[in-house]
C-alpha positions, 0 to 999 in steps of 0.5 A, spaced: 096 233 342 098 236 336 102 241 333 102 243 325 108 248 323 107 251 315 110 257 312 117 253 310 120 255 303 127 258 299 128 264 301 135 269 298 140 270 304 138 277 307 130 275 306 124 274 311 120 268 312 114 267 318 113 260 321 107 259 324 105 253 329 097 251 330 097 246 337 091 243 339 090 237 345 091 242 350 090 248 353 094 252 349 094 259 354 097 255 360 104 253 357 110 256 354 112 254 347 118 254 343 121 253 336 128 249 335 131 247 329 135 242 326 141 243 321 143 237 316 149 233 321 148 238 327 143 236 334 137 239 334 138 247 337 133 251 342 132 257 337 127 261 342 121 260 347 116 264 349 111 264 356 105 263 357 102 270 355 108 272 351 110 276 356 118 273 356 121 271 351 128 268 350 132 267 344 139 264 342 145 268 341 146 267 334 138 269 332 137 275 337 135 281 333 133 278 327 128 272 329 121 274 334 117 269 336 110 271 338 104 267 340 096 268 339 092 265 345 085 266 341 087 263 335 092 256 339 098 260 335 105 260 335 109 264 330 116 265 328 119 272 325 125 270 321 128 277 318 135 278 315 136 270 314 143 267 313 145 261 309 147 258 316 139 258 318 138 253 314 135 248 318 128 244 319 125 248 323 119 244 330 114 247 334 115 244 341 110 243 347 115 243 352 111 242 358 109 235 355 114 233 350 111 234 343 114 236 337 111 238 331 113 234 324 118 240 322 118 246 316 124 246 312 128 253 311 133 254 306 136 260 305 140 260 298 141 265 292 
């Protein structure tokens, strides 16, 4: 199993970023996927999750209305569209294949002016 994230970077408050995660090594369309984040000095937390066909999604209260998780089962990819970013969104963001417990390497998101 491999999960490779991309799309992180430095953005000003109020800006947007789109994170991508390419998955391989399992039948992607059979399983739900998740995005987590970990800020310095804090525990890793669940940001959003999506069901196998994308019909069901869940979000942390802190990102509801600002972040959108989606997936493309033809490309084996899961996305996290992040809008109205705040400094407190600064963290390393991880893609997770929760059924088997695999993590990506993470991508840094920094929100700062």
